[in-house]
N, C-alpha and C positions, 0 to 999 in steps of 0.2 A: 304328782300333779301333772296336768297337761298344759303345755305352753305353746301358743301360736307365735311364730316369728316371721315377720315380713321384712324382706330386704329389697329396698327400692334402689336398684343399680342403674348404671348408665346404659346398659344393654338389655337387661332383663329385670322383671319384677317377680320375686319369688316368695312363696310362703311355705314354711316347713312347720310340722307339728312334732313336738318333742315330749317325751315322758321324762320328768325330772325326779330322780330318787336320790336323796342325800347328796353324795358327791359324784353321781353318775348321771349322764343324760343319754337318751336313746332316741334317734330320729325315727318316727313312725311312718311318715309320709311327707311328700312335698308336691307342690303345684307351681307352675311358672308360666309367664307370658313373656315372649320376646317383643319388646316395645321399641328399643332404641331411643330411650328418653333423651340421650345427649343430642340426637339429631333434631330435637324440638327446640334447641337453644338458638335464638336469633338475636344478634346484637347484645349478647350477654344475658338475655332474659328467657325464661321458659315460656313458650307460647301457650295460649289457651288450649289448643288441641292436645298438647302434652299433659296439661293439668287435667283435662277432661278424661283422657285415656287412663291416667293414673287413678283418678277417682273411681272410674268404672271398674277397674281391676280390684281396688281395695274394697269396694262394696261387694263384689263377688266373693272375695276372700272372707269378709266379715260375715256374710250370709252363710257361707259354708261352716265357719266356726260356730255360729249360733245354732245351726241345725244339729251339731254334735254336742251342744251344751258346753262348749269350751269358751269360757269367759276371760281367760288370761291371754292377752295379745300384746306384743310389743312390735314396734316398727322403727326401722332406721333407714337412712338414705346416705348415699355416698356422693361421688364426684358430680353427677349431673345437677342435683339440687344444691350441693355445696357451692358450686360455682355460679349458680343463677343469681343475677343481680336483683331479681324480684323475689328472692327466697322468702322473706317474711309474708308477703301476700300469698305466695303459693302454699306455704305451710298452713296459714290461717284458713284458706279456702278448702284445703284438704280436710282439715279438722272439722270445719263447719259442715261439710257435705258428707263425711263418712264417720265422724266421731272418733277417728283414729289420730292420735298425737304422734307425729313423726319426729324422731330424734336424728338430726343431721350431724354425723360424726366427722371430725376433722381427718385430714389425710394421715397425720401422725397417729391418731387414735385408731384409724382403720388398719394401719400396719401393725400396731400393737395387738389389737383384737384378733387379727388374722394369725399372728404368731401364737397367741394364747390358745386359740382353737386348734391349730394344726399340731402343736407340740404335745397336745393331750393324746394324740394317736400315733406319734412318731417315736421311734427309739433313738434316732439320730440326735445328738446333743449339740452339734455344731454344724453350721452351714449358712446358706443364704436363702431366705424365704422370699418368694416373689408372688404377687397377686396381680395379674394383668386383667384389668377391667376394661370397660368400654371407653372411659375417658381419663383414667388415671392408672398408674402402676405403683403399687406399694412394695417397697424393698426393705427387708430386715436382715441385718448381719448379726448372727448370734453364735456364742461360744459357751460351752459347758452349761447350756440351758438358759443363758442370760443374754439379753439384748445389748449389743454394743453400739450399733448404728441403726437408725430407721429413718426412712424418708418416703414421701409421696411424690412421684414424678408426673408431670402434666402430659402424659401420653397414654393412649389406650387403643385397643383394637378397632373399635367403632370410629374413634377420632381419626386414626390413620386412614381407614377406608373412606370416610367421608371427605377427607382432605385430598387424598391422592388417587383413590380408586375411581374407575369409570364404569365398572360392570360388576356382575356377581362375583367373578373370580379376578384376582389381580394379575397384571402382566409382569414380566420380568423388569420392565422399565419402572413401573409403578412401585414394585417391591424395592427397587434401588432407591427411589425417592423416600419411601417409608423408612428404609434403613438409615439413610443420611439424616433424616429428621430425628429418628430415635437416638442415633449416636450423638447428635448435637445436644439434645436434651439431657442425655446421661452425662455428657462431658461437663455440663454446667452444675451437676450435683457434686459439689466439692467435698461433701462429707463422705462420699463413697469412693474417693480417689484411691485410697490405699486398701480397699476391700478386695479380697480374692478368696476363693474356696472352690474345690473340685465338685461340690454338691450344691445344686439348687433344689429346694423344696418348693414345688409349684402348687398353688391352691387356686380355686376359682374356675370359671367356665372355660377360659382359654385352655388351661392345662387339662381339664377334664376332656374337652373335645380333642385335644392333641393326643391324649393317651388312647382314646377310643379309636382314632384314625390310625395311630401307630400300631395298635394291636391288630387291626384289620389288615393293614398293608403288609406288615412283617410277620403275620401269623403268630403273634404272641398270645399266651394264655394270661388274661388279666387277673385270674385268681392266683397265679403263681408269683407275679412280680408287678410292681407299680412304677418301675424305673424305666427311663428311656435314655439311651446314649445321645449326647448333643448332636453328633454327626447325623443321626437319623432325623432330627428336627430339620436340619438343612436339606436333607433329601426330600422331605415332605413339602417344603417350600417350593423347591424346584419342580417337583412332580405335579403339583396342582396349580401351576401358573397357567393362565388362559391361552397364552401364545404357544404353549407346548401342546403338541398333538397327543391327546390321550383318549382312550377308548371307552367302551361301555362299562368295563370293569371298574375304572376309576370313578365314573359317574355314579355307579351303584354304591360304591364305597362311601362317597360323599353323602348320598341320600340316606344311607343306612346309619351312618355314624354321627354326622353333624348337620342334619337337615335344616336346623334353624341358625347355624353358624357358618354357612358356606361363605358368606361375604366378609366375615370378620376373622375367620380362623387363620388364614395366611397372614394378614396383618399382625395378629396376635403372636404367631410363630416368629415373625420377623423381630418383634420386640424380645421374645424369649431368646432368640439367637444373638441379638445385640447384647443382652445381659450376659449370656454365657461367654461370649468372646471377651467382653470387658472384664469379667471376674475370673477368667481362666477356668470355667466350670466344664466338667466332662460328662456329668450325669444329671438328669432331672428326675426327681422323685415326686410323684403326684400324691397329694393327700386330699381326701374327700372332706375333711373338716377344715373350717376356716373362720371367717368373720362372724357368721351367725352363731356358731358354737362358742366363739370367744366372747361374744356379746352376752350370751347366757351365763357363762362362767363368771364374767366380770360384773355385769350390771344387774343380773337377776339373782344369781346365787351368791354374789359378793366374794368370789374367790380371787 
C-alpha cells in the first residue's frame, strides 16, 4: 500500500510517500518547504501567519496525494507545535481547514521514533543517536540495540540562529554565544551526565546538510561512506563564519549543497560539536532514516 507521511517540523514541513510491504518500507519520493515555523512563535503562541502558512502547505500536499489517488495520510508535528501555548486552537484550525489530523508527539517519543527509524538501516548496535531540529535536539544513548537513555533538549539550529545570529552566516562571536548556550542546556540534562561513546549517529536535516557540505569541501564520495570525523565538523564551523574571508568557491559550495539551510547549518554544527565534545565522540555517522520511518514502523505497522 501507499502511505503519505507529513512531518511538521520547526524548520521544515515535509511530505514523503512510502510503499509499505509486510515488514519493509520504501520511500518513493518527498517534497518539502522551508518555513521556519519556530520563528512564528511569539510570547509562547504560534501566530496566525504561521498557522496560515502551515495550512497552505498541507492543502498543497493533500491535493498532490488526491491527484495520485493516495488516500492514506498521517501527519505529526514536533517542537514548534509542541511548545505552542495555543496548540489546541492551532490543531483544531488546521483540521477544520485541511481535513488533516495532526499528531503532536512528545520530545521523548520523538527521540524513540528517531531511534527506531534509524536503527532499521544501521549495522551499529551501540552509540549515541542525535537529531538536531530547528527548536529541539533529541538524544538517545543505546547499547546492543536497546535504548538506555533518551531525552529532548530545548535547543535547535533555528532557535540558536534566531537568538544569537544577526545575518545569513554566523560570526565567530555569535558562534561562541551559541556554543555557551548549548553547553549550558546540555549541562542541565542530568540523565546524560554519565553518557559517552565514540560514535554519534546523526539523523535529520542538520546532519544531512553537514554531510553534503562535508562531501563537497573534502571531496568525499557520498556513495562510499556516510561518516564524518568530528574534527572536520569543527573545521566547517570555522570555514563558513561570516567574519572570515572566503571566496567564490565557498559561496558556490553553500549554494550547491545547503541553499535552504545557510542560516541554520552553522548553528546546527555548533550543537553537533558541543554534543561530540561532551560525549567524547570521534565520528558522526549520518543515517537518512529517522522519525518519519519510525512513526510508520511504530504507529502504522505496529512494530
